C-alpha positions as CSV (number, residue, x, y, z in Angstrom):
1,M,15.8,47.2,-32.2
2,N,17.0,45.8,-28.9
3,E,17.2,48.0,-25.9
4,L,18.5,47.6,-22.4
5,T,16.7,49.0,-19.4
6,R,19.5,48.6,-16.8
7,T,23.0,50.1,-16.6
8,E,26.2,48.0,-16.4
9,S,27.0,46.4,-13.1
10,A,30.4,47.1,-11.5
11,E,30.9,43.5,-10.7
12,P,30.0,40.9,-13.4
13,V,27.8,38.1,-12.1
14,L,26.1,35.7,-14.5
15,V,23.6,33.0,-13.5
16,A,22.4,30.5,-16.1
17,V,19.0,28.9,-15.4
18,D,17.8,26.4,-17.9
19,G,15.8,23.2,-18.3
20,P,12.6,22.1,-20.0
21,S,9.4,24.3,-20.1
22,G,7.1,24.3,-17.1
23,T,9.6,23.8,-14.3
24,G,9.1,27.3,-12.9
25,K,12.3,28.9,-14.3
26,S,10.7,32.3,-15.0
27,T,9.2,32.8,-11.5
28,V,12.3,31.8,-9.6
29,S,14.7,33.5,-11.9
30,R,12.9,36.8,-11.5
31,A,13.0,36.4,-7.7
32,V,16.7,35.5,-7.7
33,A,17.5,38.5,-10.0
34,E,15.8,40.8,-7.5
35,R,17.6,39.3,-4.5
36,I,21.0,39.8,-6.0
37,G,20.3,43.1,-7.7
38,A,20.7,41.7,-11.2
39,A,19.0,42.2,-14.6
40,Y,16.7,39.4,-15.8
41,L,16.8,38.1,-19.4
42,D,14.1,35.7,-20.5
43,T,15.5,34.0,-23.6
44,G,12.4,31.9,-24.0
45,A,10.4,35.0,-24.6
46,M,12.8,36.0,-27.4
47,Y,12.2,32.7,-29.2
48,R,8.5,33.1,-28.8
49,V,8.6,36.7,-30.1
50,A,10.6,35.4,-33.1
51,T,7.9,32.7,-33.7
52,L,5.1,35.2,-33.4
53,W,6.9,37.5,-35.9
54,V,7.2,34.6,-38.3
55,L,3.5,33.6,-38.0
56,R,2.3,37.2,-38.4
57,R,4.2,37.5,-41.6
58,G,2.5,34.3,-42.9
59,I,5.7,32.3,-43.1
60,D,5.6,28.5,-42.7
61,P,7.7,27.6,-39.6
62,A,9.1,24.7,-41.6
63,D,10.6,27.1,-44.2
64,A,14.1,27.4,-42.6
65,A,15.5,30.0,-45.1
66,A,12.4,32.3,-44.9
67,V,12.3,32.0,-41.1
68,A,16.0,32.8,-40.7
69,A,15.7,35.8,-43.0
70,A,12.6,37.1,-41.1
71,T,14.3,36.7,-37.7
72,A,17.6,38.3,-38.6
73,E,16.4,41.7,-37.5
74,L,13.5,41.6,-35.0
75,P,11.7,44.8,-34.0
76,M,11.8,43.6,-30.5
77,T,12.4,45.2,-27.1
78,V,13.0,43.0,-24.1
79,S,12.8,44.5,-20.6
80,E,15.4,43.1,-18.2
81,D,13.6,44.4,-15.1
82,P,12.7,41.3,-13.1
83,R,9.4,43.0,-12.1
84,S,8.3,43.7,-15.7
85,T,6.5,41.2,-18.0
86,A,6.5,43.5,-21.0
87,V,7.8,42.2,-24.3
88,L,7.4,44.6,-27.2
89,L,7.2,43.5,-30.8
90,D,7.2,46.4,-33.2
91,G,6.0,48.7,-30.4
92,E,3.2,46.3,-29.2
93,D,3.2,44.5,-25.9
94,V,2.8,40.8,-26.9
95,S,3.6,39.2,-23.6
96,A,0.2,37.5,-23.4
97,E,0.0,36.5,-27.1
98,I,3.4,34.8,-27.1
99,R,2.1,32.4,-24.4
100,G,-0.9,31.3,-26.6
101,P,-1.4,27.9,-28.1
102,E,-0.5,29.0,-31.7
103,V,2.9,30.2,-30.7
104,T,3.5,27.4,-28.2
105,G,2.8,24.9,-30.9
106,A,5.3,26.4,-33.4
107,V,8.1,27.7,-31.2
108,S,10.0,24.4,-31.1
109,A,10.1,24.3,-34.9
110,V,11.3,27.9,-35.2
111,S,13.9,27.5,-32.5
112,A,15.3,24.3,-34.0
113,I,16.5,26.2,-37.1
114,P,20.3,26.6,-36.7
115,A,20.4,30.1,-38.3
116,V,17.7,31.4,-36.0
117,R,19.4,30.0,-33.0
118,D,22.7,31.4,-34.0
119,N,21.2,34.9,-34.4
120,L,19.4,34.8,-31.0
121,V,22.3,33.2,-29.1
122,A,24.6,35.9,-30.2
123,L,22.1,38.5,-29.2
124,Q,21.6,36.8,-25.8
125,R,25.3,36.8,-25.1
126,E,25.6,40.5,-26.0
127,L,22.7,41.5,-23.8
128,A,24.0,39.5,-20.8
129,A,27.5,40.9,-21.2
130,R,26.2,44.5,-21.4
131,A,24.0,44.0,-18.3
132,G,27.0,42.8,-16.3
133,R,25.1,41.3,-13.4
134,C,22.4,39.2,-15.0
135,V,20.2,36.1,-14.5
136,V,19.7,34.5,-17.9
137,E,16.8,32.1,-18.1
138,G,15.6,29.8,-20.8
139,R,16.7,26.5,-22.4
140,D,20.3,25.6,-23.5
141,I,21.6,28.5,-21.4
142,G,24.3,26.5,-19.6
143,T,25.2,24.4,-22.6
144,V,25.1,26.9,-25.6
145,V,24.5,30.5,-24.6
146,L,26.8,30.8,-21.5
147,P,28.9,27.6,-21.4
148,D,31.6,29.3,-19.2
149,C,29.1,30.7,-16.7
150,P,30.3,29.8,-13.1
151,A,26.7,29.5,-11.7
152,K,24.6,27.0,-13.7
153,V,21.3,25.6,-12.6
154,Y,19.3,23.0,-14.5
155,M,15.7,22.9,-13.3
156,T,13.6,19.8,-14.0
157,A,10.3,18.2,-13.1
158,S,8.1,15.4,-14.3
159,A,6.0,16.0,-17.4
160,E,2.8,15.8,-15.3
161,V,3.9,18.4,-12.8
162,R,5.0,20.8,-15.6
163,A,1.7,20.3,-17.5
164,R,-0.2,21.0,-14.3
165,R,1.8,24.2,-13.6
166,R,1.3,25.5,-17.1
167,T,-2.4,24.8,-17.1
168,D,-2.8,26.6,-13.8
169,Q,-0.8,29.6,-15.1
170,D,-2.9,29.8,-18.3
171,L,-6.2,29.6,-16.3
172,A,-5.0,32.2,-13.8
173,A,-4.2,34.5,-16.7
174,G,-7.6,34.1,-18.2
175,R,-6.6,31.9,-21.1
176,D,-8.4,28.7,-22.0
177,A,-6.4,25.6,-21.0
178,D,-7.1,21.9,-20.7
179,Y,-4.7,19.7,-18.7
180,D,-4.8,16.7,-21.1
181,T,-4.1,19.0,-24.1
182,V,-1.2,20.7,-22.3
183,L,0.2,17.4,-21.1
184,T,0.2,16.0,-24.6
185,E,1.9,19.2,-25.9
186,V,4.6,18.9,-23.2
187,I,5.3,15.3,-24.0
188,R,5.4,16.1,-27.7
189,R,7.7,18.9,-27.2
190,D,10.0,16.8,-25.1
191,E,10.1,14.2,-27.8
192,L,11.0,16.9,-30.4
193,D,13.6,18.5,-28.2
194,S,15.2,15.1,-27.5
195,T,16.1,14.7,-31.2
196,R,18.0,18.0,-31.3
197,E,21.8,18.0,-31.4
198,T,21.9,20.4,-28.4
199,S,18.9,19.2,-26.5
200,P,17.5,21.3,-23.6
201,L,16.7,18.0,-22.0
202,R,20.4,17.4,-21.4
203,P,22.0,19.6,-18.7
204,A,25.5,20.9,-18.9
205,A,28.1,18.7,-17.3
206,D,28.9,21.2,-14.6
207,A,25.3,22.3,-13.9
208,R,23.6,21.8,-10.6
209,I,20.5,19.7,-11.3
210,L,17.5,20.8,-9.3
211,D,14.3,18.7,-9.3
212,T,11.4,21.1,-8.5
213,S,8.6,18.5,-8.5
214,D,8.2,18.5,-4.7
215,L,9.6,21.9,-3.9
216,D,7.8,25.2,-3.5
217,V,9.0,28.5,-5.0
218,A,10.7,29.7,-1.8
219,Q,12.7,26.5,-1.5
220,V,13.9,26.6,-5.1
221,I,14.9,30.2,-4.8
222,E,16.9,29.4,-1.7
223,E,18.7,26.5,-3.4
224,I,19.7,28.7,-6.4
225,L,20.9,31.4,-4.1
226,G,23.1,28.8,-2.4
227,I,24.5,27.8,-5.8
228,V,25.2,31.5,-6.7
229,D,26.9,32.0,-3.3
230,A,29.2,29.1,-3.9
231,A,30.1,30.3,-7.4
232,Y,30.7,33.9,-6.4
233,P,32.3,33.8,-2.9
234,G,31.8,37.1,-1.0
235,L,28.7,38.1,-3.0
236,F,26.6,37.5,0.2
237,P,28.9,38.8,3.0
238,E,28.6,37.4,6.5
239,E,26.9,39.6,9.1
240,G,29.3,42.3,10.2
241,E,31.1,42.5,6.8
242,E,30.7,44.9,4.0
243,G,31.0,43.8,0.4
244,D,34.6,45.1,-0.1
245,G,35.8,43.0,2.8
246,A,36.1,45.8,5.3
247,A,34.7,45.1,8.8
248,A,31.6,47.0,9.7
249,P,29.7,47.1,12.9
250,A,26.9,44.5,13.1
251,A,23.5,45.9,12.7
252,P,21.3,45.6,15.8
253,E,18.7,42.8,15.8
254,P,15.3,44.2,14.7
255,D,12.6,44.6,17.3
256,P,10.3,41.6,16.9
257,E,7.1,43.7,17.2
258,E,8.3,46.2,14.6
259,A,9.4,43.3,12.3
260,L,6.0,41.7,12.7
261,D,4.3,44.9,11.8
262,R,6.5,45.1,8.6
263,A,5.7,41.4,7.8
264,L,2.0,41.9,8.1
265,A,2.2,45.1,6.1
266,R,4.0,43.1,3.3
267,H,1.1,40.6,3.3
268,E,-1.4,43.5,2.9
269,E,0.7,44.9,0.1
270,V,0.7,41.6,-1.7
271,I,-3.0,41.3,-1.4
272,A,-3.6,44.9,-2.6
273,E,-1.3,44.5,-5.5
274,A,-2.9,41.2,-6.5
275,V,-6.4,42.7,-6.5
276,A,-5.2,45.6,-8.6
277,R,-3.5,43.4,-11.1
278,A,-6.4,41.0,-11.2
279,E,-8.8,43.9,-12.0
280,A,-6.5,45.0,-14.8
281,G,-6.2,41.4,-16.1
282,E,-2.5,41.3,-15.5
283,L,-2.1,38.2,-13.3
284,G,0.1,35.9,-15.3
285,P,3.0,33.4,-15.2
286,D,5.3,35.9,-13.6
287,T,3.0,36.2,-10.5
288,D,4.5,35.0,-7.2
289,W,1.8,32.4,-6.7
290,A,3.4,31.1,-3.5
291,A,3.1,34.5,-1.9
292,L,-0.5,34.9,-3.0
293,E,-1.4,31.4,-1.7
294,E,-0.1,32.5,1.7
295,A,-1.8,35.9,1.6
296,F,-5.1,34.6,0.4
297,S,-5.2,31.3,2.3
298,A,-7.9,32.6,4.6
299,L,-10.2,33.2,1.6
300,G,-12.5,30.5,0.3
301,M,-14.9,30.2,-2.6
302,E,-17.8,32.6,-2.3
303,D,-21.2,31.1,-1.9
304,A,-24.2,32.3,-3.9
305,E,-26.1,34.8,-1.9
306,D,-28.5,33.3,0.6
307,E,-31.6,34.6,-1.2
308,A,-34.8,33.1,-2.3
309,L,-34.3,32.2,-6.0
310,P,-36.7,30.4,-8.3
311,T,-35.8,27.1,-9.8
312,V,-35.9,25.9,-13.4
313,A,-35.9,22.1,-13.8
314,I,-34.6,20.7,-17.0
315,V,-36.2,17.3,-17.5
316,G,-36.6,14.7,-20.3
317,R,-35.7,11.1,-21.2
318,P,-32.0,10.0,-21.3
319,N,-29.6,11.5,-23.8
320,V,-31.7,14.3,-25.2
321,G,-29.1,16.9,-24.2
322,K,-30.3,18.2,-20.9
323,S,-26.8,18.7,-19.4
324,T,-25.5,20.4,-22.6
325,M,-28.5,22.8,-22.3
326,V,-27.6,23.4,-18.6
327,N,-24.1,24.4,-19.6
328,R,-25.4,26.7,-22.3
329,F,-27.9,28.4,-19.9
330,I,-25.3,29.0,-17.2
331,G,-22.6,30.0,-19.6
332,R,-19.9,27.6,-18.5
333,R,-19.1,23.9,-18.6
334,E,-20.3,22.7,-15.2
335,A,-22.6,19.8,-15.9
336,V,-20.9,16.6,-16.9
337,V,-21.6,15.8,-20.6
338,E,-21.0,12.5,-22.4
339,D,-22.4,11.1,-25.6
340,F,-24.2,8.2,-24.1
341,P,-27.3,8.0,-21.8
342,G,-27.2,7.9,-18.0
343,V,-24.3,10.1,-17.2
344,T,-26.4,12.5,-15.0
345,R,-27.9,10.6,-12.1
346,D,-28.8,13.1,-9.4
347,R,-30.5,16.4,-9.5
348,I,-27.9,19.2,-9.5
349,S,-28.4,22.9,-9.2
350,Y,-26.4,25.6,-10.8
351,L,-26.7,29.4,-10.5
352,G,-27.9,31.1,-13.7
353,D,-28.4,34.7,-14.6
354,W,-30.3,36.1,-17.6
355,A,-31.5,39.6,-18.3
356,G,-30.6,40.6,-14.7
357,R,-32.7,37.8,-13.2
358,R,-31.0,35.2,-11.0
359,F,-32.3,31.6,-10.8
360,W,-31.3,28.1,-10.1
361,V,-30.9,25.8,-13.1
362,Q,-31.5,22.2,-12.0
363,D,-30.1,19.4,-14.1
364,T,-31.7,15.9,-13.7
365,G,-31.2,12.4,-14.8
366,G,-33.0,10.9,-17.7
367,W,-36.7,10.0,-16.9
368,D,-37.9,6.6,-18.0
369,P,-41.2,5.2,-16.8
370,D,-40.0,1.6,-17.2
371,A,-36.7,2.0,-15.5
372,K,-35.5,-0.6,-13.0
373,G,-32.9,-0.5,-10.2
374,M,-30.6,2.4,-10.2
375,H,-32.3,4.0,-13.3
376,A,-35.6,3.9,-11.4
377,A,-34.0,5.9,-8.6
378,I,-32.7,8.4,-11.2
379,A,-36.2,8.8,-12.5
380,R,-37.5,9.5,-9.0
381,Q,-35.0,12.3,-8.7
382,A,-36.3,13.8,-11.9
383,E,-39.9,13.5,-10.6
384,T,-38.9,15.3,-7.4
385,A,-37.3,18.1,-9.4
386,M,-40.5,18.5,-11.4
387,A,-42.6,18.7,-8.2
388,D,-40.4,21.4,-6.6
389,A,-39.5,23.6,-9.6
390,D,-41.0,27.0,-10.5
391,V,-40.6,26.5,-14.3
392,I,-40.2,23.2,-16.0
393,L,-38.3,22.7,-19.3
394,M,-39.1,19.4,-21.1
395,V,-36.4,18.6,-23.6
396,V,-37.0,16.3,-26.5
397,D,-34.8,15.1,-29.4
398,T,-35.5,16.5,-32.8
399,T,-33.5,13.8,-34.5
400,V,-35.5,11.0,-32.9
401,G,-39.0,12.3,-32.8
402,V,-41.8,11.6,-30.3
403,T,-41.3,8.5,-28.2
404,A,-43.6,6.7,-25.8
405,A,-41.6,8.1,-22.9
406,D,-42.0,11.6,-24.3
407,E,-45.8,11.1,-24.4
408,L,-46.0,9.8,-20.9
409,M,-44.0,12.6,-19.5
410,A,-46.0,15.2,-21.5
411,R,-49.3,13.8,-19.9
412,R,-47.8,14.3,-16.5
413,L,-46.7,17.8,-17.2
414,Q,-50.1,18.8,-18.7
415,R,-51.4,18.5,-15.1
416,A,-48.5,20.4,-13.6
417,E,-49.2,23.6,-11.7
418,Q,-46.0,25.3,-12.9
419,P,-45.4,26.7,-16.4
420,V,-44.0,24.1,-18.8
421,I,-41.7,25.0,-21.8
422,L,-41.2,22.4,-24.5
423,V,-37.8,22.5,-26.1
424,A,-36.9,20.5,-29.2
425,N,-33.1,20.1,-29.0
426,K,-30.6,19.1,-31.6
427,F,-32.1,21.4,-34.2
428,E,-29.2,22.1,-36.5
429,S,-30.9,23.3,-39.7
430,D,-34.2,24.7,-41.1
431,A,-34.6,21.4,-42.9
432,Q,-35.6,19.9,-39.5
433,L,-38.6,22.2,-39.1
434,G,-41.0,19.4,-40.2
435,D,-39.5,17.2,-37.5
436,V,-40.1,19.9,-34.9
437,A,-43.7,20.3,-35.9
438,E,-44.3,16.7,-34.8
439,F,-43.9,17.7,-31.1
440,W,-47.1,19.9,-31.2
441,G,-48.8,16.6,-30.7
442,L,-47.5,16.4,-27.1
443,G,-50.0,19.1,-26.0
444,L,-47.5,21.4,-24.4
445,D,-47.9,24.3,-26.8
446,Y,-45.1,25.6,-29.0
447,P,-42.0,23.4,-29.3
448,H,-39.0,25.8,-29.3
449,P,-36.4,24.6,-31.8
450,V,-32.9,24.9,-30.3
451,S,-29.3,23.5,-30.5
452,A,-27.9,23.4,-27.1
453,L,-24.6,22.3,-28.5
454,H,-24.2,25.3,-30.9
455,G,-26.4,27.9,-29.0
456,R,-29.1,28.3,-31.6
457,G,-32.4,29.4,-30.2
458,N,-31.2,29.2,-26.6
459,A,-31.6,33.0,-26.0
460,D,-35.3,32.8,-27.0
461,V,-35.9,30.0,-24.5
462,L,-34.2,31.9,-21.7
463,D,-36.3,35.0,-22.5
464,E,-39.4,32.7,-22.1
465,V,-38.0,31.2,-18.9
466,V,-37.5,34.7,-17.3
467,A,-40.9,35.8,-18.4
468,K,-42.5,32.8,-16.6
469,L,-40.5,33.0,-13.4
470,P,-42.7,33.9,-10.4
471,E,-41.8,36.8,-8.1
472,T,-42.0,34.5,-5.1
473,P,-40.4,31.0,-5.5
474,R,-42.4,27.9,-4.6
475,A,-39.6,27.0,-2.2
476,A,-37.2,29.1,-0.1
477,G,-34.6,28.9,-2.8
478,Q,-31.2,27.3,-2.6
479,P,-30.0,27.8,0.9
480,S,-26.3,28.0,1.8
481,G,-25.3,26.4,5.1
482,P,-22.8,28.3,7.3
483,R,-20.3,25.5,7.1
484,R,-19.6,23.4,4.0
485,V,-18.9,19.6,4.3
486,A,-17.6,17.4,1.4
487,L,-18.1,13.6,1.7
488,V,-15.1,12.1,-0.2
489,G,-13.6,8.7,-0.7
490,K,-13.1,6.0,-3.4
491,P,-16.1,4.6,-5.2
492,N,-18.6,2.5,-3.3
493,V,-17.5,3.4,0.3
494,G,-21.0,4.7,1.1
495,K,-20.9,8.4,0.5
496,S,-24.3,8.7,-1.0
497,S,-25.8,6.3,1.5
498,L,-24.4,8.5,4.3
499,L,-25.9,11.6,2.7
500,N,-29.3,10.0,2.4
501,K,-29.1,8.7,6.0
502,I,-28.2,12.1,7.4
503,T,-30.9,14.0,5.3
504,G,-33.6,11.3,5.9
505,E,-34.5,11.2,2.2
506,D,-33.2,9.7,-1.0
507,R,-31.2,12.8,-1.9
508,A,-28.5,10.9,-3.9
509,V,-28.9,7.9,-6.0
510,V,-27.5,4.8,-4.3
511,S,-26.4,1.6,-6.1
512,E,-24.0,-1.3,-5.5
513,V,-22.5,-0.3,-8.8
514,A,-19.3,1.7,-8.1
515,G,-19.2,5.2,-9.6
516,T,-22.9,5.9,-9.4
517,T,-22.4,9.5,-8.4
518,V,-20.9,11.7,-11.1
519,D,-21.8,15.3,-10.2
520,P,-21.5,16.6,-6.6
521,V,-24.8,16.5,-4.9
522,D,-25.5,18.9,-2.1
523,A,-28.1,19.1,0.7
524,V,-28.6,21.5,3.7
525,V,-29.2,19.6,6.9
526,V,-29.7,20.8,10.5
527,L,-28.1,18.4,12.9
528,D,-28.0,18.7,16.7
529,E,-25.7,21.8,16.9
530,R,-26.1,23.7,13.6
531,P,-27.1,23.6,9.9
532,W,-24.6,22.1,7.5
533,R,-24.3,22.1,3.8
534,I,-23.2,18.6,2.9
535,V,-21.9,17.7,-0.6
536,D,-21.7,14.1,-1.9
537,T,-18.9,13.7,-4.4
538,A,-17.9,11.2,-7.1
539,G,-15.5,8.5,-6.0
540,L,-12.2,8.6,-7.8
541,R,-11.2,5.3,-9.5
542,K,-8.2,6.7,-11.4
543,K,-5.8,9.5,-11.4
544,V,-7.2,12.6,-13.1
545,R,-4.7,12.3,-16.0
546,Q,-5.7,8.7,-16.6
547,A,-9.5,9.2,-16.4
548,Q,-11.5,9.6,-19.6
549,G,-14.9,10.9,-20.6
550,H,-17.3,11.7,-17.8
551,E,-15.0,10.1,-15.2
552,F,-12.4,12.8,-16.1
553,Y,-14.9,15.7,-15.6
554,A,-16.4,14.0,-12.5
555,S,-12.9,13.9,-11.0
556,L,-12.4,17.6,-11.7
557,R,-15.7,18.4,-10.0
558,T,-14.7,16.3,-7.0
559,R,-11.6,18.3,-6.7
560,A,-13.6,21.6,-7.0
561,A,-16.0,20.3,-4.3
562,I,-13.0,19.6,-2.0
563,D,-11.6,23.1,-2.7
564,A,-15.0,24.7,-1.9
565,A,-15.5,22.7,1.3
566,E,-14.4,23.7,4.8
567,V,-14.3,20.2,6.3
568,C,-14.0,16.9,4.5
569,V,-15.4,13.7,5.8
570,F,-13.0,11.1,4.3
571,L,-14.9,7.8,4.2
572,V,-13.0,4.5,4.3
573,D,-14.5,1.0,3.8
574,A,-13.7,-0.6,7.2
575,S,-14.4,-4.0,5.8
576,E,-11.7,-3.8,3.2
577,P,-8.0,-3.0,3.3
578,V,-6.9,0.6,2.9
579,T,-5.9,1.0,-0.7
580,E,-3.9,3.3,-2.9
581,Q,-7.2,4.9,-4.1
582,D,-7.9,5.9,-0.5
583,Q,-4.5,7.4,-0.2
584,R,-4.9,9.4,-3.4
585,V,-8.2,10.9,-2.3
586,L,-6.8,11.7,1.1
587,R,-3.8,13.5,-0.6
588,M,-6.3,15.7,-2.5
589,V,-7.8,16.8,0.8
590,L,-4.5,17.5,2.4
591,D,-3.2,19.4,-0.6
592,A,-6.4,21.6,-0.4
593,G,-5.7,22.3,3.2
594,R,-9.2,21.4,4.5
595,A,-10.2,20.3,7.9
596,L,-10.5,16.5,8.1
597,V,-12.6,13.8,9.8
598,L,-11.8,10.1,9.1
599,A,-15.1,8.1,9.0
600,F,-14.6,4.3,8.8
601,N,-17.9,3.2,7.3
602,K,-19.6,-0.2,7.1
603,W,-18.5,-0.9,10.7
604,D,-21.4,-3.4,10.9
605,L,-19.4,-5.6,8.5
606,V,-16.3,-5.6,10.7
607,D,-15.9,-8.7,12.7
608,E,-13.4,-9.6,15.5
609,D,-10.9,-11.0,13.0
610,R,-10.9,-7.9,10.9
611,R,-10.4,-5.3,13.7
612,P,-6.7,-6.0,14.5
613,L,-5.9,-6.0,10.8
614,L,-7.7,-2.7,10.4
615,E,-5.8,-1.1,13.3
616,R,-2.5,-2.3,11.7
617,E,-3.5,-0.8,8.4
618,V,-4.4,2.5,10.0
619,D,-1.0,2.6,11.8
620,L,0.8,2.0,8.5
621,Q,-1.3,3.7,5.8
622,L,-2.7,6.7,7.8
623,A,0.2,7.4,10.1
624,H,0.8,10.8,8.4
625,V,-2.6,12.1,9.7
626,P,-2.5,11.2,13.4
627,W,-4.2,14.5,14.1
628,A,-7.4,13.6,12.3
629,R,-10.4,12.5,14.5
630,R,-11.6,9.0,13.7
631,V,-15.3,7.9,13.8
632,N,-16.5,4.3,13.3
633,I,-19.9,4.5,11.6
634,S,-22.4,2.6,9.5
635,A,-24.3,4.6,7.0
636,K,-26.6,1.6,6.4
637,T,-27.7,1.1,10.1
638,G,-27.0,4.7,11.4
639,R,-24.5,3.5,13.9
640,A,-22.6,6.3,15.6
641,L,-23.7,9.0,13.1
642,H,-24.3,11.3,16.1
643,K,-20.5,11.4,16.6
644,L,-19.8,13.0,13.2
645,E,-21.0,16.5,14.1
646,P,-18.8,16.9,17.2
647,A,-15.8,15.7,15.2
648,M,-16.5,18.2,12.4
649,L,-17.0,21.0,14.9
650,E,-13.7,20.2,16.6
651,A,-11.9,20.1,13.2
652,L,-13.4,23.4,12.2
653,D,-12.5,25.0,15.5
654,S,-8.9,24.0,14.9
655,W,-9.1,25.1,11.3
656,D,-10.1,28.6,12.5
657,Q,-7.8,28.7,15.4
658,R,-5.3,31.6,15.7
659,I,-2.4,31.7,18.2
660,P,-1.5,35.1,19.6
661,T,1.9,36.2,18.4
662,S,3.4,36.7,21.8
663,R,2.3,33.2,22.9
664,L,3.6,31.7,19.7
665,N,7.0,33.2,20.1
666,T,7.3,32.3,23.8
667,W,6.7,28.7,22.8
668,L,9.1,28.9,19.9
669,R,12.0,30.2,22.1
670,E,11.5,27.3,24.5
671,V,11.6,24.7,21.6
672,L,14.6,26.3,20.0
673,Q,16.6,26.3,23.3
674,Q,15.9,22.6,23.7
675,T,16.4,21.6,20.0
676,P,18.0,24.1,17.7
677,P,17.7,23.6,13.9
678,P,20.4,21.5,12.2
679,M,23.4,23.1,10.4
680,R,23.0,23.8,6.7
681,G,26.0,24.5,4.4
682,G,28.2,24.9,7.5
683,R,25.9,27.6,8.9
684,L,23.4,27.4,11.7
685,P,20.1,29.1,10.6
686,R,18.6,31.3,13.3
687,V,14.8,31.6,13.7
688,L,14.2,35.3,14.4
689,F,10.5,35.2,15.2
690,A,7.2,33.6,14.1
691,T,3.7,34.7,13.3
692,Q,0.5,33.0,12.2
693,A,-0.1,34.5,8.8
694,S,-3.5,33.0,8.3
695,T,-6.1,30.5,9.3
696,R,-8.2,28.0,7.2
697,P,-5.8,26.2,7.4
698,P,-3.4,27.6,10.0
699,V,-0.2,28.9,8.4
700,I,2.8,29.6,10.7
701,V,5.5,31.7,9.1
702,L,9.0,31.5,10.5
703,F,11.3,34.4,9.7
704,T,14.9,33.0,9.6
705,T,18.4,33.7,8.5
706,G,18.6,30.4,6.5
707,F,16.5,27.6,5.1
708,L,15.0,25.0,7.5
709,E,15.1,21.3,6.6
710,H,11.8,19.5,6.0
711,G,12.6,17.1,8.9
712,Y,13.0,20.0,11.3
713,R,9.7,21.6,10.1
714,R,7.9,18.3,10.8
715,F,9.5,18.3,14.2
716,L,8.2,21.8,14.9
717,E,4.7,20.8,13.7
718,R,4.6,17.9,16.1
719,R,5.7,20.1,19.0
720,L,3.2,22.8,17.9
721,R,0.3,20.3,18.0
722,E,1.4,19.1,21.4
723,E,1.1,22.6,22.7
724,F,-1.8,24.1,20.8
725,G,-3.8,21.1,19.6
726,F,-5.1,21.7,16.1
727,A,-7.0,18.4,16.2
728,G,-8.6,17.7,12.8
729,S,-6.8,20.5,10.9
730,P,-3.7,20.5,8.8
731,V,-1.0,23.0,9.8
732,R,1.4,24.5,7.4
733,I,4.8,25.8,8.4
734,A,6.4,28.2,5.9
735,V,9.9,29.7,6.1
736,R,10.7,33.2,5.0
737,V,14.5,33.7,4.8
738,R,15.6,37.2,5.6
739,E,17.1,38.9,2.6
740,R,20.9,38.9,2.6
741,R,22.5,42.3,2.2
742,R,23.9,42.8,-1.2
743,R,27.4,43.7,-1.9
744,R,27.7,47.3,-2.8
């Protein structure tokens, strides 16, 4: 059963959009279909439905004959409405299930069977012909399905970019996704596709190749509309023309204030629709993420409520499973876990909730009484956590038994004022009950047998924790400062030393060994002007996709800390050349759109010979952020640290700055009169008006009659900064092209 949901178009218009998976074909094809009033046909969904049908019937995807027979008549309904994501299989909406890992892993094998492809290709051609005006999207569209189509677009992007997009889509839709796993699958699928006779990795000879790696959705849509315009002259009539070629009076220019009201109303509609779809669990790959990013750019991550919450400290010697237990208690994988001792080094707090009671779960590094150097500092962090906690959980290893370090820690905890709960971790079977009994000798009452890895016994421990939590915490809880600061940079530039110097205590472990910090470490500090919540992050030694083990998870948490921050203090080692690692961390800050302060640390090591070299490196390597304030400091000696707060305040003021619409448009008219935008495709795009859509970071939206080149956008940004400042804050300039009137 195959049904159409649109009537035939009076004027046939076919657009073929193909390329490998993960290039954004679905999102832009739906938008293009809406812009030209066409039906939308997702051929990839058809192959996925066929694959799901095969799997549901228990057929091996490698059995070509059985698969071909099963897919000869599919009980499938495909909606061609660009706004609809529904795909029905035997009356059931399977739009979410066909994007799952099982179908994704088998779809290439099913689609590679010639008989299956022949059946579905014939069906695709029939549906496109019956629709009349149709955007057909998938793989092999220009080479196999519609080889004579006048408008062919081949979208491509690097494997890394495609894997990142697919991971983000899956996570946004509520599906589990891991970037490395997705990247491996993308590469594997490319290798499989490259061996096919009609490979989707080879574009049609007459297709327009469009690399989307560095383009946003709006830019890709505009490029494709240009291709359609060239293939079907007259589809988009000039102003003053009707679709049949008859002259018509030009429509009056819209009133700027009325147009602005309509634009703002559209933003509100986007937000309202997104909230409704999110509540219904319907945000998925078809969502216009570019529009949502613009509409929600003023919203950041919510802090935990500023309330007095008790703290539960999880302590023990190294590698007994403390971080695994933290993840089990908070119900998500936050703490970095690795199967060797010493991964956790600082005390980190996570918000937990059990039986309606909220509390802070504090992860600590391994405690060892004989530790030296950095490990001694880690042990002191654990001791501080024990002193400040409301409830202490001492974790021991059932598979190892009682050790000398366990006995020493137990003696200390016997004198503790707080309740102490003994937890015997790594208890996997009842055969270990005899091993658990050994821990009675520590004098800390009943040893709770648990498996943090598999969840066994953890609920009983949480019940015990909640029963022992005091009504009034020993401390004031975990405060949230009004402004959030992330200290970022490559390893060993002095981030932890700076945090300790600012706080006046050894809040973060400091060592000459690069990569000491793994988890983000936060502290609330009151400086001269106001309180700040300052977060020390892990230094990034490798690209995320190249990192392994705890370095990989640490890099993800650094990225999350940057996203949660309002202003980032980017530390550079002034005594060494600016490196590619510095550039990579800086790019993460810029991509996140955070306010920025450049702090050149270790200034006490910069001599007269080094200074001119450093200035030259700044001019060459950091020329793309001339708007960021620079402060020369020394975290070791405290030099010029008082200059950090004014720089951060200035950056945040710019980050929050909003330009009145009337003033913005007055400035824009003056700039356009002096330097109009360059011609594009033989036409001069006109900028109708501008509005600041959001702050944090400032986003300026230009409503135009055509696309503006990147070079001209950069020119406008420079002129904008000359007029309005924005020191310390990135500024984004977005272009919204006015919809062309469709031919009737």
